[in-house]
N, C-alpha and C positions, 0 to 999 in steps of 0.2 A: 518590778524589774530592778536588778542589781547591776550597777556599773562599776567596773574596776578601772580607775583612771590611770593606773600605771602598772607595769609588769611586776613590780615588787609585791604588790598586793595579791595579784593572781598567783604568783609563785608560792605564796603561803598557802593558798587554797589547794594547789597541786600537792604540796607536801602533806597536808592534812588528809587528802584523798588517799595517798600512798600508805599512810599510817593505818587508815581504815582497812585497806586491802590486806595489808600484812597481818593485822590483828584478827581478821576473820578466818585466816587460813583456808580460804575457799579454794575449790578446785577451779581449773581453768575453764573459761568459756570461749566460744569460737566465733569467728567472724571473717569477712572477706574485705580486703583493701584493694584498690586499684585506681587508675588503670594506665598510668603513664610510666615513664622511665627516662632519665637523662644521665648523660655523663658530662660532668662539668670540668673544664680545663681552666685552671686559674693561672693568670699571667699578671705579674706585678710590674707596672710601668716604672722605669727608673728615671728617664728624662725625656720630655718634661714630666714632672711628677704630679701635676694637677690637671684636671679636666679643662680648667679655664685656659691654661697655657697650651694644652694639646689642641684644643679647638682652633685657636688662632693659627697654630703651625699647620694644621691640616688644611685650613682654608687657604693659607698662603701657598701650599703645595699643589693646589688644584691645577690640573693640566700638566703636571710634571711627575715627580715621585718624591718619596720621603722614607727615611729609615730611622728607627728609634730603639734604644737599648731597653731590654726587658729581662725579668727573671721568670722562668717557667717554674711554677710551684707544684705542678703535677695534676693528676686527675682525681676526682672524687665522684662517688655515686651520688646521683641526685634525682630530681623529679619529686613533685609534691607527694605522690603516692608512696614511693619507697621511704622517703623521709618521715612521713606520717606513720607508716607501719612500724618503722624502727622506734619512733617516739612512743607509740602506744605500748610496745613491748616494755619500754622503760617505765612509763607511767604506771602500768599495771604490775610492775615488779615481776614480769615474766609470766604472770598468771592469766595468760590469754593465748589461745590458739589461733593464729592469724594465717590465712591463706592469701598470698599476694599474687595478683594477676595483672600483668602489665607489659611494658615494652622493655624487656630485659636482655634481648639478644635475638638474633635470627635463628630460630630452630632450637637453640640451647641457651641456657642462662649464661651470660658472660661472667668471667671470674670476678670482676669488680663488684657485681651484685651478689654472687655466691658468698664472697668473703664478708660483705656487709650485712647480708640478710639471712643466710642459710641457718645460722645458729639461733635466729630469733623468730623465724617463720615456721609454721607447720609444713607448708608446701609452697613451692614457687611455680608459676606458670608464665611462660613468655609468649607474647602475641606478635612482637615485631622487634626490629632493631631499636635501640634507644635513640631519642633525639640527642643532640649535642650542642652544648653552649660553651663558648669561649668567654670567660669573664676577665676583662681587663680592669685591674684595680688601680685606682689613683688615690691620692691622699684626700681628695674631696669628693669621691664618688666612684662609680664603676660603670663600665659599658658591657652589656651582655649581647654577644653575637650568637644567635641561635639558629641552628639548622633543624627545623621541625617537620621535615617532609614525612618522616615515619609516623608522625602523630595522626595523619589521615588514615592510617591502616588500622586504627583502633575502633572497632565497631562490633555489633552483636554477632554477625555471621562469623567474623574472625575469632571471636571468643569461643563460640560453639565448636569451630574447627579445631582449636588448640586444646580446649578443656574437655569437650564432649558433654552432651546433654545429661547423660547418666551421672557423670562425675559432678557436674554443676548442681544437679538436683540434690545429690547427697550433701554437698557443701551447704546449699541453701537450707536444707532441713535441719542442720545442726547449728546454723548461724544465728546469733543473737543481734548481730549488727552488720551493716554494710557501710564502709567508708569509701566514698567515691569523690575524687578530687580532680582538679585541673580541667574543668569544663571549658575554660577559656582557650586552652591550647589544643584540646582533643575535639576537633570539630564534629565528629560523628559519635561521641561518647554518649550523647542523649539516648541513642538507640539501646545502649547497654543498660542505662539507668532505668528506662521505662520497661524494658523486657524483664529485668530482674524483679521489679515490683509486680509485674503481671505473673511471673513464674511463681513467686511466693504465694500469690492468690490461688493459682492453679494447683499448687501442691497442698492446699488446705491449711496453710499457715495462718493462724488467727490474726485479724487486723490489729495493728499497733503493737504486735509482739516483737517485731524486728525494728531496731533503730536504724534509720537510713540517714547517714551524715553526708552532706553535700557541701563541698567547697569549690567556689567558682574559679578562684585564682584570677590572674590578670586577664580581663576579657575585652579590653579596649578595642581590639581589632575585630571583634565579632559584630556583625551588622545588627541593626536595631530589630529586624524581624526575628533573628535568632534569640534575642533577649526576651522578646514578647512570647515566643514559643516556649522558652524556658519557664516562664511563669506558669503557663498551662501544664507543663511537664511536672513541675513541683506539686501542683494540685493533684495530679494523677497519682504520683508516688505517695502523697500524704493520705490518700484514700485507703492505702494498704498499710503504710509504715508509720512509725513515729519519726517524723522528720526533723532534722536539725540543718539549718541553712547557714553557712558561714561566709562572711565577707570581711575583708579588711576595710578600713574607713574609706579609702579611695574608691573601692569597688562598690561600696554601699552608696556613696554619692552618685556614682555613674548609674546604678540601677534605679535610684530614686528619680533621676531625670526622666525615666520612661513613664513616671506616674505624677508628673508635674510637681515633684518635691525638690525644691532648690536648697540643697544643704552644703554645697561646695564651700570649703573653708571653715565649716562649723565643727569645732572639736570639743566644745565644752560638754561635760557629762549630760546635762539636760538636753542639749541638742542631739547627742548621740542616742539618748533614750527615745526621743521623739522620732528619730530616723528609724530605729529598730522597731518601733510600734507600727510602722507602715506594713511590716511583714508579720511581726509577732502577734499583733492583736487583730489581724484581718481588716485593717482600716485602709486598704489600698484605694487611693483616689481613682477616678475614672481615667482611662488611658487617653492620651492625646489622639 
């Protein structure tokens, strides 16, 4: 197991990978990314300029009202899925045909996503309105205020309604990978993950031929039962696909809690390797 203790070392690996892609002059290969979508509004706090000062002022204003000057910096496309899809296009130097399926607008893809993704994606399918986050930026941190009601609309039946079984089957037959992210916010997305793995099997796609990348994103609000069901779901998907499961360190600590693994605060490379082995080497302790 190889541990990269800082981003600089990993950046070098990415550059090397891009050089390999360019030197092979290979044709594009195809895949599916999904399934969220956010519009992020950025607001820069002017005064008070720090979270520490802002917190005290808000507390003092309880029961009354308060007003503070800000600078609106505008909207940007967001969501783990759209950002990952755009990044994959860059990492593979454009030599990848990505179909993005997610929350890009009600009925039609919103201009903010068209502008950001249309030139990089093979096809775009929208399932629902995007979620919306107001990001209030301070000198010492930020506050994310997120309206995620539309996230509940992302599920298997909705995907079939918007994409169609025949079209989806054609996409799956040509796909070499599925990149599925933001399980933490999309409370019903597990139905899509499992159904895609089942459909790959039903279509006769050989086991382990398709890479299935899963990123959980922030899932602190998901109940414990959901987390345990996720473990079973990953097992089902792994039976059909070559799976990659992604955590940031905080998420890995939280998931390890479900298996009596106390890693909170442990950041040393050796500790991170031990934590990764809970999943990567099949050494999951008994559940509580």
